[in-house]
C-alpha positions in Angstrom: 24.1 12.8 21.8 23.1 9.1 21.8 23.8 7.3 18.6 21.1 5.9 16.7 21.1 2.1 16.3 22.0 0.9 12.8 19.2 -0.3 10.5 19.4 -4.1 10.1 18.7 -5.7 6.7 15.1 -6.3 6.5 12.5 -8.0 4.0 8.9 -8.3 3.6 7.1 -10.5 1.2 3.4 -11.3 0.6 0.2 -9.9 -1.1 -0.9 -6.4 -1.1 -4.3 -4.9 -2.2 -5.9 -1.5 -2.1 -9.3 -0.1 -2.1 -9.5 3.5 -3.3 -11.7 6.4 -4.6 -10.4 6.3 -8.1 -12.2 4.9 -11.1 -11.6 1.2 -11.9 -8.1 0.9 -13.4 -6.6 3.4 -11.2 -4.6 6.2 -12.9 -2.0 6.1 -10.1 -0.3 3.1 -11.7 0.5 5.4 -14.8 1.6 8.4 -12.5 -1.5 10.2 -13.6 -3.7 12.4 -11.3 -6.4 10.7 -9.4 -9.9 10.3 -11.2 -11.6 13.2 -9.2 -8.4 15.1 -8.3 -8.2 13.5 -4.9 -7.5 10.0 -3.8 -8.6 8.3 -0.5 -7.7 4.7 0.1 -7.2 1.7 2.3 -3.8 -0.1 1.4 -3.3 -3.6 2.9 -0.1 -5.5 3.3 -0.5 -9.3 4.1 3.0 -10.3 5.3 3.6 -13.9 4.3 7.3 -13.9 5.1 9.6 -11.3 6.6 12.2 -10.1 9.1 13.7 -7.1 10.5 17.3 -8.2 11.4 16.5 -11.2 13.8 12.8 -10.1 14.5 10.4 -12.3 12.6 7.4 -10.6 10.9 5.7 -13.2 8.9 2.1 -13.8 9.5 1.4 -10.1 10.5 -0.5 -7.4 8.6 -0.3 -3.7 8.2 -2.5 -1.0 6.7 -1.8 2.6 5.3 -4.6 5.0 5.2 -3.8 7.4 2.3 -5.4 10.7 1.2 -4.0 13.4 -1.1 -5.1 15.9 -3.6 -2.9 16.4 -6.8 -0.6 14.2 -8.8 0.6 11.0 -7.3 4.3 12.0 -7.4 3.8 15.3 -5.5 4.6 15.8 -1.9 1.0 15.9 -0.8 0.3 12.7 1.0 -1.6 12.3 4.4 -0.8 9.1 5.7 -2.1 7.2 8.8 -0.6 3.7 9.9 -2.4 0.8 11.3 -0.2 -2.2 12.6 -1.4 -5.7 13.7 -2.0 -5.6 17.4 -0.9 -9.3 17.5 2.7 -8.0 17.1 5.1 -8.1 20.2 6.8 -5.0 21.1 10.0 -5.8 19.0 7.8 -6.5 16.0 5.7 -3.3 16.6 8.8 -1.3 16.6 10.2 -2.9 13.5 6.9 -2.6 11.4 6.4 1.1 12.5 10.1 1.8 11.6 9.7 0.1 8.2 6.3 1.4 7.3 6.9 5.0 8.3 9.9 5.0 6.0 12.7 5.3 8.7 14.3 2.1 7.6 14.8 3.1 3.9 13.8 0.8 1.0 10.4 1.3 -0.8 8.8 3.2 2.1 11.3 5.9 2.2 10.0 7.0 -1.2 6.6 7.2 0.3 7.9 9.2 3.3 9.5 11.7 0.7 5.9 12.3 -0.5 4.5 12.8 2.9 2.9 16.2 3.7 1.2 14.9 7.3 1.7 11.8 9.2 -1.5 11.3 10.8 -0.4 8.7 13.4 0.3 5.0 14.0 -2.3 2.8 15.6 -2.0 -0.7 16.9 -5.4 -2.4 16.0 -6.9 -5.8 15.3 -6.7 -6.5 11.6 -8.9 -9.1 10.1 -7.9 -10.3 6.5 -9.3 -12.8 4.2 -7.5 -13.1 1.1 -8.0 -15.5 -2.0 -7.8 -15.1 -5.7 -11.6 -14.2 -5.7 -11.9 -12.3 -2.4 -9.7 -9.6 -0.9 -11.2 -8.6 2.4 -10.0 -6.4 5.3 -11.7 -5.4 8.6 -10.7 -3.3 11.5 -13.6 -3.1 13.9 -15.1 0.5 14.0 -12.8 1.7 11.3 -12.6 -0.4 8.1 -15.1 -2.6 6.3 -13.4 -3.3 3.0 -13.7 -6.0 0.3 -12.2 -6.2 -3.3 -12.4 -8.8 -6.1 -11.2 -9.2 -9.6 -12.8 -6.9 -12.2 -14.7 -9.1 -14.8 -17.1 -7.0 -16.6 -17.5 -6.2 -20.3 -15.2 -8.4 -22.5 -12.9 -10.0 -19.7 -12.8 -13.6 -20.8 -14.5 -16.2 -18.7 -12.3 -17.4 -15.9 -9.8 -14.8 -16.6 -8.8 -11.7 -14.8 -7.7 -8.3 -16.2 -3.9 -7.6 -15.6 -1.6 -4.6 -16.0 1.9 -5.7 -16.8 5.0 -3.6 -16.6 3.1 -0.7 -15.0 5.2 2.5 -15.0 4.4 3.1 -11.2 3.6 -0.3 -9.6 2.7 0.9 -6.0 4.5 -2.0 -4.3 7.2 -2.7 -6.9 7.4 -4.7 -10.1 4.8 -7.3 -10.8 1.6 -8.0 -12.6 -1.4 -6.0 -11.2 -4.8 -7.6 -10.9 -7.3 -4.9 -11.8 -10.3 -5.1 -9.3 -13.3 -3.5 -8.1 -14.3 -2.5 -4.4 -17.3 -4.4 -3.3 -16.9 -2.4 -0.1 -14.7 0.5 1.0 -16.1 2.0 4.2 -13.8 3.8 6.5 -13.8 6.2 9.5 -10.7 7.3 11.4 -7.9 9.9 11.6 -10.5 12.7 11.1 -11.8 11.2 7.9 -14.9 9.2 6.8 -15.9 7.8 3.4 -17.6 5.0 1.4 -16.2 4.4 -1.8 -17.7 1.2 -2.5 -17.8 0.0 -6.2 -14.8 2.1 -7.1 -11.2 0.9 -7.7 -9.3 -2.0 -6.2 -6.2 -3.9 -7.2 -4.0 -6.7 -6.1 0.0 -6.9 -6.5 2.4 -9.5 -4.9 5.0 -7.6 -3.2 8.7 -8.1 -1.9 10.3 -5.2 -0.2 13.9 -5.2 1.2 15.9 -2.6 3.0 17.6 -0.5 4.0 18.6 1.4 0.8 17.2 3.6 -1.7 14.0 3.4 -4.0 12.6 5.7 -6.5 9.8 5.3 -9.2 11.8 7.7 -11.3 14.5 6.5 -13.6 17.8 8.8 -13.4 17.6 11.3 -16.2 20.4 10.6 -18.9 21.1 13.6 -21.2 22.4 11.2 -23.9 19.0 9.7 -24.1 17.3 12.9 -24.5 16.7 14.6 -28.0 
């Protein structure tokens, strides 16, 4: 049997935003059930800096299409993966290995929750990102745009943030609560329009290989 090559050290850093079917505020960040019991979403990674061993990954994008029914911590995920078609062969292999959880780190925890992997596609991903506009397009598949939520009593010129969330989807960091102006998707046998529902933005930094969990180890001495 051929030996599998060792997984090199890798790192990804940039901006992440999602557009999903939950109510604004998104119960997933608290480990709670989706607003309607089912969550469908487009999750976009804008990779500002990154490498997989000596393979550079900065300037590329990746998307996870996510759908599940039940609690966010259960093994119930249906995941489809969209990877920037500007990536060369080595970059494609590296990003596929990372995002499907084969290279450890944060995505290994997502892999543990996967019920069905719906496939990996290499597609043109068009992203426009600023503090005020989070936009992602994949021709024929995704037309999505989010922005900070500023209704009701959010002070003028400010955004609503969640700090120290118990389950930040891409790791620790302030979450900017947003609203989807558009969330239209068709692919992997699914179709939806969740415009006006939840969006959020979190800066991310992922490293691997290694283990990651949203759960703290249970300590009998701290239980009463």
